[in-house]
Structure formats: structure tokens, C-alpha cells
N, C-alpha and C positions, 0 to 999 in steps of 0.2 A: 370415345367421345364423352362429353359431360353426361350425356344421356345414360351411360353405362356405369356410373359411380355406385359401387356397392355399399358405400357408407350410408346411403339413405335407407337401406333396408333395415328394418327394426329388429328382426329376429330370424335366425336360421334354426331349423330343426336339429336338435342335438343328436338324434338317433338316425342319421342319414342312411345308415345301412339297412334300416327297415323299409326303405323304399320311397320315402317322401321327405322333402324339406319344404317347409311352408314359410312364405313371406307374408307377414301381416303388417304391412307398412301403411295401411290406410290408402287414401286416394291421392296420388301425386303425379304430376307430369311436368313437362318442361314449361317454364315461363321464360322466354327468350332462348335460353338453352334448355335442352330436355333433361328433367330429372327423371331418372330411370325407373323408379320403383313404384309400382302399384300392387295391390293385392293380387296374389297368384299362387299357383300350386306347382311345385318343382317335381317332375318325374323324369327319370333318366332311362334310356334304353340301352342295355348292355350289348345287344347284338343287332339284329335287323328288325326287331319288333318292340313296340312300346310295352314296357313292363313295369311292375312295381318292385322288381328285384334290382338292387343297386350292384354295380360291378365292384370287384375287389379294389380297395384303395391301398395298393402296394406302397406307394410313397406319396406323391403329390398330384400326379395327373388324375383328374376326376374329383379332387377335393374341392368343395365349395368354400375356398378360403376368402376371407374378406380382404379387400384391397388395402395393402399396406400404405399406399400413398394418401389414402383418404384422411388419416389422422393429421398429416401435414396440411392438406388442402382445407380441411374444415376448421382448423384452428388458426387460420390466418398466416400460416408459414409457407404458403406457396410463393413461387417467384415467377411472375408473369413479365412480359416485356416492359410494360409500363411501370413495374416496380423497380426498375434500374435507374439509379441516380449517380452516374459517374461525376467526378470532379470537373467543374467548368461547364456543366450541362447548360445548353440553351434549347430553345423550342422552335418548332416549325408549324406553319399553317399553310394550307393550299388554297389557291384561287381556282375556283371551279366554274365550268361553263354553265350559264343559265339557258343555253340553247342546245337542242338535240343535234343540230347540224348547222355549222356556221364556219365561215372563213375568219381567220384572225388577221385583220389588217395591220394592227400594231398593238403593242402593250407598253404603256407608259408606267414606269416604276418609280419615277422621280419623287413623287410626294410620299409614297410609302417608305422609300429608302431614306428619306430625310428625317423621319420620326426618331426621337431619342430612344435608344435601346434596340433599334433595328440593326442587325448585323449584315444582312444581305437580302436582296430580292432577285431571284433567279428565274429565268425563262427557258423555253425550249431552245432558243438560240445559244444561250450560255451552255446548256447541256451538250448540244451538238459541237460547239467549239471545244469543249473538254473531252470529246471523243465518246460520249455516251451513245450507244446504239439502241436498236429496238430490243425488246424483251424476247428471248428465244423460247417461245411457248412450245414449239415443236409438236403441234397436234398430230396425232397418229390416226390414220384412217384405214390402215390395213395391218394384218398380222394375227397369228394364232393367239388364242383359241377361237376368235370370233369368225363369223361367216366372211367369205371373200366378197368384198364390195367391188362389183364390176363397173368400170367407168365407160361411158359412151366413147366410141372411136374418136380420137383426137382431142378429147376433153382433158384439160390440165387443171389440177386442183389449185385453187387460189388461196395463198396464205398472206394475210395482211401483216405489214409491219406494225409494231405497237410501241412507239416511242414513249418513255416515261413522262415526258412533257412534249406534246406536239407543238410544232412551230407554226403551222399554217392553217390547220383545220381541226375542229372538234367534231365528234360523231355521236355523242350522247350527253344528255344533261348530267352534269356532275363530273365530267372529265376534267382533270387538272391541267392548268396552263401556266401556272406560276407558283413559285415556292418562296415563302417569306420566312426568314430566320431571325429571331429576336431573343431578348433576355428572358422573357416569360411567354407562356402560351397565350395569355390574354392580350399582351402587346402584339404578338404575331398575328392573332386573329383580327385585331383592330387595324393593323397595317395592311392586311390582306384586303380589307374593304376599300383601301385607298389606291389600290392598283387599278388603273383605268385601261380597259380593253376595248378596242374599236372592233366591233363585230359586224360581219355581213351575214345575216341569217340566210340559210338555204332550206329548200324543201326537205322535210323529214318524213321517214316512213317507220311505222310501228308494226302493223300486222305483216307477217312474212308473205302471205298470199298477195298483199298489195305490192310488196317488193318484187314479186315475180311478174307483175303485170308488164305488158309490152312497153308501155311508155313511162314506166316508173323511173324517177331520177336515180342515178347511180350513187351509191354511198362511197364506193371506190371506183375511180374512173377506169381502172384497168380490169374491173370485174364485171363482165357482161351479165346482165340480168340479175345482178346481186347474188348470184349463185356461186358459193365457194366450192361446193362439192355436189355432184349429182351421180347417182349410182343405182344399181339394182342388185337384188339377191334372188336366188331361186330360179325356177323354170317357168317362164311366162306361158309358153305353149301348153305345157302340161296343165297349168292352172286354168287356162281358158277352156281346154277340153273338158275338164272336170266340171266347171261351172255350166257349160253347155248341156251336160248330162244330168245336172243336179235336180232333185225333186224340190228342194227348198233352198232359198238364198236369203240371208239377212245382212243388212248393211248398217254401218254406223259411221257418221262423220262427227268427230269430237275434237276437243281441245284440252290437252293436259297443260294447264296454265302455269305461268311463271311464278316462282316463289323465291324467297331469299333465305339463307341459312339461319340468320339471327342468333349467332352464338352469344353466350353471356358476355364474353370478353370481346370488345371491339378490336379491330386491327390496331396494332401499336408497333412502333419500330424505334430503336435507338441505333444510331450510326456513329461509328468512331473511325478516326484515321490517325495512324501513327506516322508522323512525318519522318522520323529517323529510319524506319524500316520500309516505309511506303506501303504499309499494310492497312487494308480496310477491314472493319469488323461490323457485322450486322447482328443485332439482338432482336429477335422477333419470334414468330411461331407460324408454322405452316405444316399441314398434313403431308406435304411433299417431302418433308424432312430437311435437316440441316445440310446434308451433303449436296442434294440437288439444288437447294437454295444458293449454296455457295457457288456451284457451277454456273447458275444463271446470273448471279451477281457479277462474276468475273467477266462473262460474255457481255453483259449490258454495259459495264463500266469500261470495257475494252482493255482489261489488264490481265496479266497471267493469273492462273488459278492459285498459285502459291501466294499471291498478294491479297488474298481474301480469306476471311474466316467467318463462319456462321455459328452462332451460339443461340440455342433455344432453351427456354425454361419450361414452365408449365404452360398449358394451353387451355383456355376456357371455352372449349367447344370448337367445332369445325363443320362437320357434316358434309365435307367435300368442297364447299364453296371457298375455303381457304387453302386449297391445295395448289392453285396456280400462283405464279410469281406476280405479286402486286407491284405497281410502279414505285410505291413508297419504299420498298425493300432496297431499291437502288438509289433513290433520291436522298435518303438520310445519310448513308455513308459518303456519298458525293458531296452533300452539303457540309458534312463534318470536315472534309478536306478543304473546302472553300473558305470556311470561317475559322479553321484551326481549333475547333472545340467539338465535343460530342453534341449530337443533335437528336432530340426526341420529338416524335409525332404520335399522337393518340387520336384516333378517329372519334368524332362525335357520333351519336347514334344516327343523326340526320345524314352524316357523311356515309355511314354504313349503308343506309337505304339507297343513297344516290350512287355509290361507287363500288360496293362489294360485288364480287362476281356473284351471279345469280344462277338459278337452276330451273330445270324442266323446260317448258315452253315448246311443246310439240303439238302440231296439228296433224291429225291422222284420219284418213278415210279408208275403211276396210270393209270387206265382205267375206262371209263364211258360207260355203256350199255344203249341203248335207243330202244324203239319199233319203228315201222314204222311211227307213228304219232309224234314222238319226246318226248314221255313221258320217263322220267328217270326211269330206272329199277334197276340199281345197280352201285355201285362204289367200287373198290377194288385197293389194291396196297401195297407198302412197303415204309416206311420212315426210313431213316438212318440219325441220328443226330450225328454230330461230336462234342463230348464233349470237345475236347482238352485233356490235360494231367491229369486233375483232375475232379472229379465228384462234381462240384459246384452246378449245377441245372439240374434237369430232366424236369422242367416246359415247356420249348419250345417243346420238343417231346410230352409230355403228353397233353398239351393244343392243339397242332396241331392235334393230333389224335382225339381229342374230337370234332373238328370243321371242318373236311375235307369236309363235305357235304354242308357247308354254310347255306343258307336260303332256300334250295330246298328240296322238298319231294323226297327222294330216299329210296325206301322200304328196300333195302338190301345193307349193307355196311360192308366191311371187310378190315382191314389194319393190317399189321404187322409193328412193330416198333423196332428199334435197337438204343441204345445209345452206341457209339463206342469211344474208347480212341485213341488219336493220339498224335504226338509230336508237338502240337501247344498250345498257351495259352488257359486257360479254357474259355469255353463259358458260359456266364451268360444270364440273361434275357435282351432283347433289345426291345424297344418300341413295345408293343403288341405281346410279345414273342410267337411264334408258330402260331398265327392266320394269319399274313400276308402270311406265307408260305402256309397254308391251303387254304386261299382264292385265292392265286395265282394259285394253281393247279386246283381248281374247275372252276374258271373263264376262265382259258386258255382252259381247256377241253371243256367247253361249246362253246366257239368261234370256236374251232377246229371241234366240231360236226356240228355246223352250216355250216362251210365252206365245210367240206368234204361230207356232206349228204344233202345239199340243203335247210337247214332251215334258217329262219330269226333269227338273233342273239337275238333281243329283244323279239320276240314272243316266242322263245324257252325258254327264262328265265321266261316270264310271265306264260307260260303253267305249269311250274314246281315249281313256288314259293309256299311256305307254306301259306295258306290263314288265315286271322284273325280268321275265324270260327274254325280252328283246334287248336287254342291256349287254354291252354298250350300244346306245342307239344313236344313229346319225340322222339328224332331221333333214327336212327337204331343202334347207338352205346350207347344209354342210357342217353344222355344229354337232359334235359327238358328245352326248351326255355319258357320264361315267357309269354310275349305278344308282339304284334307288328303288324303293317300293312306294310308289305314289298312291296306290290304292289303299295300302295299310294306313298311311298318314291321313288320307281323306276319311276313311271309315272311323279311325280313332277320334279325329277331331269332331266329327258329327255325333259320335256316341257320347263323348265327353260334354258336348254342348246340348245334349238331350234334344236332338233334332225331332225325334218322334213326339216329344211332349210339347212342341211349339203351339199346336192348335189350342191347347188349354190356356197357355200364356196369352195367346192372341185374344181369346175370348175375354180373359180377365182385363186386358188392356182396353178392349172395346167397352166394357162396363164402366170404365173410367173416362170414356170419351176419346180414347187415343187409338191410333192405328199402329199396329205392330208388324214389323217385317223381319225376315231372317234371310241370310245369304251365306253361301259357302264359296270359297275361292282357293284354287290351287295355284302354286307359283313355283318357279325355278329361277335360279340366278346363274350367271356366268361371271366368274371373278378371275381377274388376271392382274393387271397393273404391271409396273416395271419388273422385269423378270429376275434381276440380280439382288442378292441379299448377302450380308456378311455378319458373322458372329465371332467374337474373340473371347476365349475363356482363359483366365489366368488364375492358378492356384497360388495363394499367398501363404507364406509360412505362419502368419498370424491366425490361421484357421478360417480364412474367408476365401471365397471364389468370386472373382470379378467377371461379370458378363458385360461386354461392350457390344452394343447393337446400334446401327445407324438409322433406325426407323423411329420417327417421332410418334409419341402417343398424344392423341388429342382427346384422351379420356377413356381409352379402351382398357386400361388396367395393365399396361405392359410391365410396370414395376412389380406386379404380383404374378401374372400368368407366365411371363418369360422365365423368371427364376424357378417357377414350378417345374418347367421342363428340365432345367439343369439339376434341380434337387432330385427329380425322379431318375434321370439317366446317369448322373454322376454318383447317386446314392449318398448324398450329403444332406444335412439339415437345411430346410428352407431358409432359416434365419442366417445361414452362413453365406448366402449368395448376395453379392452387391451388384446392383444394376447401374450401368453407365451408358449415357446416350447424349445426343443433342449438341455436341461440340465437335466441329470438324478438326480440332487439334487432337481429338481422341478417336474419331471414327472416320473412315475413308469411303465407305460404301453404305448406301441405304436407299431403298426405293420408296419409302413413305407409307403412310397408312391410307392407301387408296384401294378401292375396288375389293375390299375384303382380303387383302393380301398379307397383312402383318403376321398373324399367327401361322398361316399356311406356309409362308416362305421362311420366316424366322425359325420355325420348328425344324425345317430341313437344314438350315445353316447351323443351328445349335446341335442337332444330332451329329453332323459331320465334325463339328468342333470337339464334341465329347469323344468321339472315336479317335481323333488324332491326339487329343490330350492323353487319353488312356494308353495309346500306343507308345507315346513318349514316356509316360510314367512307368510303364512296364520295363522299358529299357533302363531307366534310371534305377528302378527297384531291383532289377536283376544285378546291376553293378553293386548296389549296396548289400544285397544278400548273397553276393559272390556266386551268382548263377551265370552259366555261359550263354544260355538261350532265353531271350525275353518271352518266348512262347511258353516257357515253363512257369510263368508268373500269372496267377489268377487275380482278378480284382472283384471284390464284393464289399458292400457296406463301408466304403471308404478305406479299405485296407488292401494292399498288394501282398499276396501270399505265394511263397515258392512251393512248388509241388512236393519237394522233399522236406519242407518245414522251414520255418522262419517267416517273418512278415514285417512290413513297414507301412505305416499309415500314410494317407494321402498328404497330410500337412508336413510330415517328416520328409517325405519324398520331395516336396517342393523346396524345403529348406536345404536338402542335400543338393538339389539342382543348382542352388545359388551359392553354396558355401563349400561343397566337397571338392577339394583340389584334385583328387584322383580320377574324377569323372572325365571321360573323353570330351574333347572340345565341343563336339557337335551336340552333347547332352547338357552342357552348361548353360546357365541362364534361367529365366523364369520358366516354370512348368506351365506350358501354354498350349492351347489348341485353337486352330482357326478353321472356321467353316465358311467357304465363299462359294455360293451356288448360283447357278442361272437356271431358271425353270420356267418354261413357257406353257406348261400344262394348265389348263383351266380347272377351276373348282366349281362344283355344281350343287350348292345347297338347295334344298327344296322344302316344301311343307304345305300345310293346309290350315286356313283360318276360317272361323265361323263367327259372325257377329249378329246381334239382334238390336233393333232400334225401335223406339217409340216416337211417333210423329203426332204433334198436335195439329189437327186439321184447321183449327181456327187461326193459328198464328204461323204455321209452317216450321215451328221449332222442332229440332231433331235431338233426341237424347239416345246415345249409344248405351244400352243397358247391360250388355254382356259381350265378352270377347273370349274366344277359345283359340289358342294357337298351338299347333304341333309343328315344330321346326326340326328338320334333320340337319344336324351340324357335324355329322361324322363322329369323331371322338371328341368329347367335351373335356378340354383341359381344366377349365374352371367353370363349372355349371352356374355358380352364383353370378359371375360376371356375365355369362351368356344370357341368363334370364333377365338381368338388368338391361342388357342391350336390346333384347326382344321387346321389353316394355317401352323403352325409349323410342324404338323404331315404330311401334304401333302408335304412340302418341304423335310422332312426326307425320305418319300417314294420315291420321285423323285430322291433324292441323290443315293439311292441304285439301283433304276431301270436304271439310266442313267450313273452314274459316279463312285460311291464309291465301292471299293473292296479291301479287305486284301488278298494279294497273297504271297505264299511261293514258293521258288525254289523246284521243285519236287525231285531233286537229293540231294542237300545240306540241305534242309529245312530252308534255310536262308530267313528272311523276305525281300521281294522285294518292299514293299510299306511302307517305314519307315519314310516318311515325307509328308508334304502337296505338295511337288513337285511330288510325286508319287501317293498319295492317293487324288483323285480329290473330291472336295467338291462342293455342289451347291452354286451358287452365285445369285446375284439379277436377272441376265438375264436367269437363269434356271427356275425361278418360274413365271408363268403367273398371271394375275389378277385372283383372286379366288372368285367365287360367293358362299358364304357360307351361308347355310340355316339350322336353328335349328328346327327340328321337336320335339314336346313335347307331346308324348303319355305317360302319367304317367305309370311307371313300376309297374306291379302288384306284383313284387318280393320285393318291397321296400315300407315301410309304408308311406314315403313321396314322392313316385313316382320317385325317382332319379335313373338315370342310369349314369355310367361314361361317360365322353365325351372327354377325352384327347388323344385317340389313333386312332380315326376313320379314319383320313386322311391317316395314314400309312398303315392300314390294307388292303384296296382295291388297294392301289397305284401300287404295283408291277405288278399284273396281268393286271390292267387297262392300264398302260403305254405300256406294251408289246403288248397287244391286239390292241391298237391304232396304234402302229408302224406297226404291221403285216397287219392291215387293209389298212394302207397307201401304203404298198408295195405289196399288194395281186396281182395286175396285173403283177408284175414281177415274180410271182410264189413263193415268200417268204412265208413260212407257220409258221415259228418259229424263234425267235432270243433269245439266252440266255442272261441273265443279267450279268453285266451291258451293256446296249445297247449303247456302245460307238460308235463314228463315224466310227472307224476302223471296229468294228464288224458288223455294219449295212452295210458298204460298201462291206465287204467280202461276206455277205449274198446276196447282189445284184449281185456281180460278179459271185458267184456260181450259182445263178438262171439263169443267162444269158448263162452259159456254159452247163446247164443241157439239156437233150434231150427235144425237143419241143413236147408236147402232145396236146397243143391247142394254137393257136395264137390269141392274143388279141391286138387291137390298144393300143399303149402305151400312156397314157394321159399326162405324165410329159415331162420334157426336152428331146429333141432328142439328142442322142449321137453325138459328133463332128466327130467321126471316121466313115467312111463308110466301113471299112474292115469287120465288122461283120454284120451290118444291113443296110438297105436302109436308105438314108437320108430323104425320104419322109414319112416313117412310121417305127416305132420300134415295134418289135414283141418279146414277152417274153414267158416264160414257167410257168407252175403251179407246180413247184416242187423244193423246197429247204428248208432245215433246217440248220440254222447256229449254230454251236456248238462252 
């Protein structure tokens, strides 16, 4: 992601082997897309414990190499979709619905089509006549490694069709209904305003609980109750028995609100059509990758796969909301065929807010049962996911239900889950989809249990953490964690954050009239994504090695980290590796950068490709060295050596493969190795974060003053990139916890946050210096020990920030604040707490109120009861 760009890091420690590499990049975070680097400390863990001893740097794996792609990107030499200007290019604009729910009685395109320079005005009827079908989103609701979602008897999962241009009905504000193609973008936009649509407005539904109501209007007539999926996980009877015997029960009904990805680069598409070959080409960018985009393009257009090509360039951010296939990906190549010229469309920022796929939007009600000593007995509840108008993904609901208990031993768990359709844009995956929601709920419940029943927050967590001796551990919903030392991560994070010294810092804040709070949160991820990946390695006689991979980078640093694998395992210089991706004329398989899968699966494919290349190389070298048995050939440091003497270099072997006439036929041709793997084993990165906040009780303003992160990534291929990803992920979590929110008017269903004037983004002063620590306990679920590392900061951030704010305001009696914790919302919580009946008076440690009408000037007294909604 853009958030992980290592080029924004100012300095790396030259003596990394001494144990630390320090980034002193000042304070930076994402503005629209996340800039990844803020001040932090780089520590690596060579085995299972955090340590100051750096592992051996044999070649490339573990080297904090700066990203090679950044020089190109930061000097204006990147190539994004909108940078393409093929000959004869024309431009497109889309007519979008002003209604959240309406029938399309008719569309009059006459006036728009008559304007000079307008080439075509196309509608859903034109698309259907040309054979365009619905987008094949294929939302998956079952499969390893996630928990089994059990459906009620007789229930059938409802999948919505998603035509690129609907003919008869729109289901959210901003849905496209007509396409205008003209000589210029300005002319296309002007003509779009002349398209006359006769609308019949229909009742619209925004909150998913309203959509579940008995008499709610149906968004899809065939979907009863607006429920596309309903399911359960775990054991209901066991959970109920545990709750009946519990000494303590805590409950939380909360909403993890809707956000948008806001990548720096808006969606852009260039479509081409070659009339002589009948071939469509789409130039765009998607985290799903060129291969799967090509497949979906062919299905949507209704043409053979070989009639389509997808080419991606650089990508200016993603965060998951650009992983799904957007209607414009099919509309522009189709329009190019209709007008006989290449067609470009670039979204305005207003269109992005209206029509980008969005993220989160989960309503969760959960309760945690404990015995008298604080042992967790059971967890149960109900999760309601707002899908929006179309079934694009079930992953957030599915993965959230799989991870509700986090890293804790909870013997009995039962949750119901519902995926509900509403009149909002479709929800896709968004960084760590489903897992931040789950960790938010369990970490909030633990802090509430500690507060309500007199437990120490940290001790309560330690008492219930899954110990290393229990690994692999199968949770109460059937997910099996691989391995890890959760206690070590938690203890290390708290020690580095100086948890014991917090009281002194709190007193110092109080002297300045501020309330200070601290919180700790543990997290775990489950990562999967499409299980197949392919890597092709080719040694060129010119001294280079070509690595072709089908997975798209949206800023993760693939051009650097993937070649590091090759350089390490093939024992060649890093500079010799040439990375190729993103063109379906070159790559045939690629699962995309989703769910933390890229490095985890590409490393498997690259490892297999290296093995096969070296096996072929040994056979060629044996022939060159006149050896009868390839097993007598050793390979090291780029040289094949015969046991009895004689050697030939890797590059010379490649040249022999292409030129030596005496080679057996099966050994002739490029020196190549292919790794094509399918792996459905989940990855389970985990960690602990600690943050401190200061809250101004007069204004409700929250400042995050420190952040400590210990993230276990298994084996770190490039720790510099991983630290950058951790920083960006923290900034993204802070954005949702404190600022960002997509909001719709509950009556009209109109978007209220349609620009960055309304949708607040994190800035440099939002993000504190981050102490980022990489723990490296090799993952038992991966042959190279690799866990994903790009989403850890986001996953614990939501619950962590709210816990810290509530801790800061606990003496006021504030027990919960809904996200985003804006100054207004925090201030209202404080005011509500002061007006609540006093059940216990405590000296108020922060700034005294200026007015004496409510309280004494000599001492402030507050209550312990308030939940801000």
C-alpha cells in the first residue's frame, strides 16, 4: 500500500547488526492515502523472543533494504492508469443516481447525444443488448481456514446480480445509470448533465437493523427480510450454560461504523478494443490483480477469456476497497468497442465518495461471562453486517465471526451473524476486514469487565491468554491458531511503553489541566485470500534473473521484497533480479494483494520455482561438465560445481541452455523454473499495542501522545517495509477511531460526508511517534516461517484508542464512547456524566471547571455512570 512506502523514511541505522535500526522521519501519516513513516524504533526478534540481537544477514532475507520502486514513484516516473494517453483517446462521464432507491421509468439521451463532440450516450438497455451481464463478484461465505458458518435449515444464501448499468432500478445514491463518451472530459461531463432520467423514488433503508424490521421495504424483491446470509458459529447450549453459572457478565452493544478507503489515486480506467482481433484491453489497477480482473472482465462482457487483456501500472493506494471489480472496469472497454476509439474515465473525488466500495459497518451486541476469579467462561452475541446494496463480499462478517475471542481462552463461544442489504454503496474488504471489529469488541469487553468488577486490566488479560504450551490451539468456533507467545508480546509491549511509570505521567498531565489515559490491546489475525499463486523464474544469459508474479502491488513493496527472496535462495545479487507483473500477456495466475496473502503465498511459489530451476540447471551443468549424474552437481553462490572438479556459472549455464546444440532436447530453451502452488492454510500474525492519550475536558479534544507496537510477523523478509506498513496501519486505525466516518441522512439516504471538508482524515498531528517492534517467532503454518505483517496496526487500534480515552475519563464516570471519538462526542459524554446522578464522589484530577454554578471551585466531583452514544 501507499502507506508502506519506505522512501519517506529519512534514515536507517547503518549498524543494523548491533540490534537496532532507528527511523527519524519526524511525524507523518496519510493524507488521503497513508504515508507510512513516523518516528519509531526498529527491533527484530531472531527466535521466539524480542531481542536486541539481530539475526545473521546471509544474503537478502532480513535486510532492511529501501524500496527500489520509490525512486521512480517519487520523481514523477510512475505510470498510473490515468497516465495513459493512447492515440485517438476520448473521454467518459457517468450519469449517477440522485436517489438511494428508485425505479428508472425512462432515460432520454437525445439532447446529450446531439451536442457537438459527443460520440455516444449508452444506457443499461444498450449494455444488455450487447450481451453485458452482471459482475461475477462470487462472494465466498465458507471455506478454510475460517470458522464454519452454519445456516438455518432451509435457508439459501441470496446473491444479488450487479449489472454495470442497471436498466430498471437503482439502489444507492451514486449508482451509475448512463455512460457519456465525448472528445474531452469536460464535454462528457457537460453532456451527462443533459441526460434526462424519469425517476420513481422508492422507500430507502440505511441502518441494517431497520432493514431487518418486519415491515421494512425490500431492497430486492426476492430477498426476504433483506437478509442475504444468516448463520451461527460455536455452541449455543454450552455458552448458555456458562452464562447461567457466571459470577460476572458484561455487555456491549456497539457500532463499528462505515468508512471509505480514500486512496491517493482515484479510480481510473482506460479501455481499448482491437477490431481486427476482437480483443478488449483494460488498463486500471486493483488489489485483486490483473489476472482476476481479466477473468471478471470476460465474464461481464460475455466473451471468451482469450478475448480480454488486463494491464496494470502503479497503484496509488488501495486498503482493500479497490479489490472488487468496479462497473467501470467493464464499461470502458465496452465503450471503446462502441465508438471505435480508446476511452478513459477518471473518477472525481466526489464520485469516489459516492461510488467507491466502502468498508466496515458492523453492528455488534456481545456479552462476556467470567467466574469470581476473572477466568473467562463464555462469549456470545450477534453481529449484523451492512452489505450495502449488493453482495460483493461476505468476508468481513465471516472473518469477524471467526476471531471474536481474540487471543484468549474462552471455552464456550456462540455468535449469530447476519449479512443485511441496505440502500448504501456495497461494502468490500477494508484493511484487516472483520478482524478490527472483532478485536474491538473483545478488548472493550475486557476493559469493561475490569472496571465493573474490580479486576486489573492487564492481569485480567494475562490470566486468560492462550499459553504457548496450548499451541496449536483450536478455538471454540473451530479456528486453529498455529503458534505464538502472546504473553511475551504483551509483557514486552507494556515494558517498552513504561506501563509502570504511567501514574507519574498522568499526574504531570493533570497539572496541565488534562486527563491522561493508557490502554493495552492484544490482537490476532487470520489471513487467507485466494489460495493459488504462481511465480516464474527465468535466468537470462545477460546476467539477470526475471521474476514474473501475477499479484498486484498496491504499495506493499513487491518490487523490492519479492526479489529479495530470489536473491537469497538463488544466491545471486539483488540487483540482478528483474521483477515483472501486472500484464496478463505475461502472467496467467495471481490471487491479488488481499487478506495479507502476498508475501505468504508468493514466497511458497518462489521457493518452488527456485528448486525447479536449480534442478534443471544441475542437469544442464552436468552435460556441460561431462558428468553422468546431475546429483553430482552442487550449487552455491551462483556456480554449479562438479564433485570431481570443474564448474560453470549460472549465467553461462543459461547461455548453454539456449545455444548449446549438443544438449538433449528436453534441456534446451530458457533456464526456467515455475512454482504454481495452492495453499489454504491460514496465517495468524498477532501482537500487542499500547497507547496513551491526553484529553482536554473543556473541549473534548483527544491527543494520542504515544504508541508502542509489538507485532509478530514470523520471519521478516524486509523489516524496513514491515515497519512502514505497521506505521501506516496505526494511522489508518487512528483515523477510524477518532475522525473518519461515512454518514447518510436517515430520512433521505443522501450522503452527508461527500468531501474532505466533511470526511475528516488523519494528519501529521494525529499520529504520535510510534515505537515499532518486530517479533519474529517463525510461523509453524508456513515452511519459511512467514506471517503477514501489513495489517497489525489497524487491527487493535479501534478498541485500544477507545479504551485509552475511557480510561482517561473514568473519574468523570464515562464508561463508553462510540467511534469516531470526535471532540464533540467526547465533550457530550463528559457533560452527560456530570449531569447523571452521583453514586460516588471522587476528587477530579484534571482542570477545574470555571463555573461555580454546578460544583465547588475548590474541588470537582463527578459520577461513575455514562455511556455516550
